[in-house]
C-alpha positions in Angstrom: 1.4 21.7 -24.0 1.7 20.0 -27.4 -1.5 19.4 -29.2 -2.6 16.3 -30.8 -2.8 16.2 -34.7 -5.1 13.6 -36.3 -4.5 13.1 -40.0 -7.7 12.9 -42.2 -7.2 9.2 -42.7 -7.1 8.2 -39.2 -9.9 5.8 -38.1 -12.0 6.4 -34.9 -9.9 3.6 -33.3 -6.6 5.3 -34.3 -7.8 8.6 -33.0 -8.9 6.9 -29.7 -5.5 5.2 -29.1 -3.7 8.5 -29.7 -5.9 10.2 -27.1 -5.5 7.3 -24.8 -1.7 7.3 -25.1 -1.6 11.1 -24.7 -3.7 11.3 -21.6 -2.2 8.2 -19.9 1.3 9.7 -20.6 0.3 13.0 -19.0 -1.1 11.1 -16.1 1.9 9.1 -15.5 4.2 12.0 -15.9 2.4 13.8 -13.1 1.8 11.0 -10.6 4.2 8.2 -11.8 3.1 4.6 -12.4 1.2 3.2 -9.5 0.2 -0.4 -8.9 -1.0 0.3 -5.3 -3.4 2.5 -3.4 -3.6 5.2 -0.7 -5.4 5.0 2.6 -6.3 8.0 4.6 -6.8 6.5 8.0 -10.3 7.8 8.3 -13.2 5.8 10.0 -14.2 3.9 6.9 -10.7 3.6 5.3 -9.7 0.2 4.2 -9.2 -2.2 1.2 -10.6 -5.8 1.1 -9.1 -8.7 -0.9 -9.6 -12.3 -1.8 -9.0 -15.0 0.9 -5.3 -16.0 1.5 -4.6 -19.5 0.6 -2.1 -19.7 3.3 -2.6 -23.3 4.2 0.5 -24.7 6.0 3.2 -23.4 3.6 1.9 -20.3 2.0 3.4 -16.8 1.5 2.3 -13.2 1.6 4.1 -10.1 0.7 3.6 -6.4 0.1 5.2 -3.0 0.2 4.1 0.1 2.2 5.1 3.7 2.7 3.9 5.9 5.5 5.0 8.7 7.9 2.9 7.5 10.7 4.4 5.2 13.4 1.3 3.3 14.2 -1.3 1.6 12.1 -2.9 -1.6 11.2 -1.5 -2.9 7.8 -3.2 -6.3 7.3 -5.5 -8.7 9.0 -7.1 -12.0 8.2 -8.5 -14.9 10.3 -10.2 -18.3 10.3 -13.7 -16.7 10.7 -13.7 -16.2 14.4 -12.3 -19.3 16.2 -8.5 -19.3 16.8 -6.3 -18.6 13.7 -5.3 -15.1 12.7 -2.6 -13.1 11.1 -2.2 -9.5 12.0 0.4 -7.2 10.6 0.8 -3.7 12.1 3.2 -0.8 12.7 4.0 -0.1 16.4 6.1 2.9 17.1 7.8 2.5 13.7 8.5 -1.2 13.9 6.6 -3.9 12.0 4.9 -6.5 14.3 3.4 -9.8 13.1 1.1 -11.3 15.6 -0.4 -14.7 14.7 -2.1 -17.8 16.1 -2.3 -21.2 14.5 -4.3 -22.7 17.4 -1.5 -23.3 19.9 -1.1 -19.8 21.2 -0.3 -16.3 19.9 3.2 -15.7 18.5 4.7 -12.2 17.9 7.6 -11.3 15.7 8.9 -7.8 15.5 11.4 -6.6 12.7 12.7 -3.2 11.9 12.6 0.3 13.2 11.8 3.8 12.1 9.8 2.3 9.2 7.6 5.4 9.1 10.3 7.4 7.2 8.3 7.9 4.1 10.1 5.4 2.1 8.9 2.0 0.6 9.5 -1.1 2.8 8.9 -4.6 1.7 7.1 -7.1 3.9 7.3 -10.9 3.3 5.7 -13.7 5.4 6.6 -17.2 4.7 5.1 -20.3 6.4 6.7 -23.7 6.6 4.4 -26.0 8.7 5.2 -24.9 12.3 7.7 -22.2 11.3 6.7 -18.6 10.3 9.3 -16.2 9.0 8.7 -12.5 8.8 11.2 -10.6 6.5 11.2 -6.7 6.4 13.7 -5.2 3.9 15.9 -8.4 3.9 16.0 -8.7 7.8 14.3 -11.9 9.0 13.0 -13.4 12.2 11.4 -16.8 12.7 9.0 -18.2 15.3 7.9 -21.8 15.9 4.3 -22.6 16.8 3.1 -25.1 19.3 0.7 -27.9 18.6 0.3 -30.7 16.0 -1.8 -29.1 13.3 -0.5 -25.8 11.6 -2.9 -25.3 8.7 -4.3 -21.7 8.7 -8.0 -22.4 9.5 -10.2 -23.7 6.7 -10.1 -22.0 3.4 -13.9 -22.2 3.0 -14.6 -20.4 6.2 -11.6 -18.1 6.4 -12.1 -14.3 6.3 -11.0 -12.1 3.5 -7.8 -10.2 3.7 -8.3 -6.6 5.1 -5.5 -4.0 4.4 -5.4 -0.7 6.3 -8.2 -1.2 8.7 -11.4 -3.3 9.3 -15.0 -2.9 8.1 -17.1 -1.0 10.7 -19.7 -3.6 10.7 -17.3 -5.8 12.8 -17.9 -3.4 15.6 -21.2 -5.1 16.4 -20.1 -8.7 15.4 -16.8 -9.1 17.4 -17.6 -12.8 17.7 -16.8 -13.3 14.1 -13.2 -12.1 14.8 -10.4 -14.5 16.1 -8.7 -11.4 17.4 -11.5 -9.0 18.5 -9.0 -6.3 19.6 -8.0 -5.8 15.9 -11.1 -3.6 15.6 -9.6 -1.0 17.9 -6.2 -0.8 16.1 -5.4 2.6 14.6 -6.0 2.6 10.8 -3.1 2.8 8.5 -2.3 6.1 6.9 -0.1 5.7 3.8 0.4 3.8 0.6 0.4 0.1 -0.1 1.4 -1.8 -3.3 2.4 -5.1 -4.7 0.3 -7.2 -2.6 1.1 -10.8 -3.6 -0.2 -14.1 -2.2 -2.0 -17.3 -3.3 -5.7 -16.8 -3.3 -6.7 -20.4 -3.7 -5.7 -23.1 -1.4 -2.4 -24.6 -2.6 -2.3 -22.2 -5.5 0.7 -20.1 -6.6 1.2 -16.6 -5.4 -0.3 -13.8 -7.6 -0.7 -10.0 -7.5 -3.9 -9.0 -5.9 -5.8 -6.2 -7.5 -8.1 -3.8 -5.7 -11.5 -3.2 -7.2 -13.8 -0.1 -6.5 -16.2 -2.3 -4.6 -13.4 -3.5 -2.4 -11.8 -0.1 -1.6 -13.4 2.0 1.0 -12.1 5.5 2.0 -13.5 8.5 3.9 -15.7 10.9 1.9 -14.2 14.0 3.4 -13.3 15.5 0.0 -12.8 19.3 -0.5 -14.2 21.3 -3.4 -10.6 21.8 -4.7 -10.0 18.0 -4.5 -13.3 17.1 -6.4 -13.3 20.0 -8.9 -9.6 20.4 -9.8 -8.8 20.1 -13.6 -6.7 17.0 -13.0 -9.5 15.1 -11.1 -11.9 16.0 -13.8 -9.4 14.8 -16.5 -8.9 11.6 -14.8 -12.6 10.9 -14.1 -13.3 11.6 -17.8 -10.5 9.3 -18.7 -12.0 6.6 -16.4 -15.3 6.7 -18.3 -13.5 5.3 -21.4 -10.8 3.3 -19.7 -12.6 1.3 -17.0 -9.3 -0.4 -15.8 -8.4 2.8 -14.1 -9.8 3.5 -10.7 -9.5 6.9 -9.0 -9.8 7.7 -5.4 -9.4 11.3 -3.8 -8.8 11.3 -0.1 -8.0 13.6 2.7 -4.7 12.8 4.5 -5.6 13.3 8.1 -2.0 13.7 9.1 -1.2 16.8 7.2 -4.6 17.7 5.6 -3.3 17.4 2.1 -5.4 16.2 -0.7 -4.0 13.0 -2.1 -4.9 11.6 -5.4 -4.9 7.8 -6.0 -4.3 6.6 -9.5 -4.5 2.8 -9.6 -3.8 1.0 -12.8 -5.3 -2.6 -12.8 -3.4 -4.9 -15.0 -5.6 -8.0 -14.2 -9.2 -8.8 -14.6 -11.3 -5.8 -13.6 -14.1 -8.1 -12.5 
């Protein structure tokens, strides 16, 4: 491994920048650039994001990768009344189940999506019409009723990815679709989650934050004490925009290392 050379005239800032570039380069060489996160499917595994400004014409998109045929990918609702959007994998197919007050609708697209490759999901709303697109294959459903706004932004829930917080187990009345709490948690990777997070606002990339990312604590000594993990945690102490999570992949018992590079506001 090449060593860093710091000329005598380098300032502390120049030395820091060289170290930063060297460490980040090594990290990206090993793990690749990652703008997403991993979920291990354990009891407390999920990520939480800002509310979806879906309104009557909102959009939502993300990419996922998994080798598991079943799992909850995303859920949000109106705070426990009628409206909800649930996206999950069912036997390798992607299923969107939603309700805008006039009765539940189901759209299913794709097959064998648990092939370990990245797949792109896009949900687009146009008043009574909802279009689900997976890898450029689309299906549309039309909702019944006279009012098609997704709940009320002020009282809608946050967006949950990969699973639901366990505190919902004792507060099922706060869910418009209580059965979501019993869905198997997603095991795999998610990236490029994009949607408007203010009512009527433009779509923007949603960034995960440490306080919004929950994952099982079933680490092993190898995972926590490995040189790479120590290097990343040391780097995190001087570069706070990088969040690191180690998790145990319950499907194959391999240790996964999550390196998330936040490009937006870390707050």
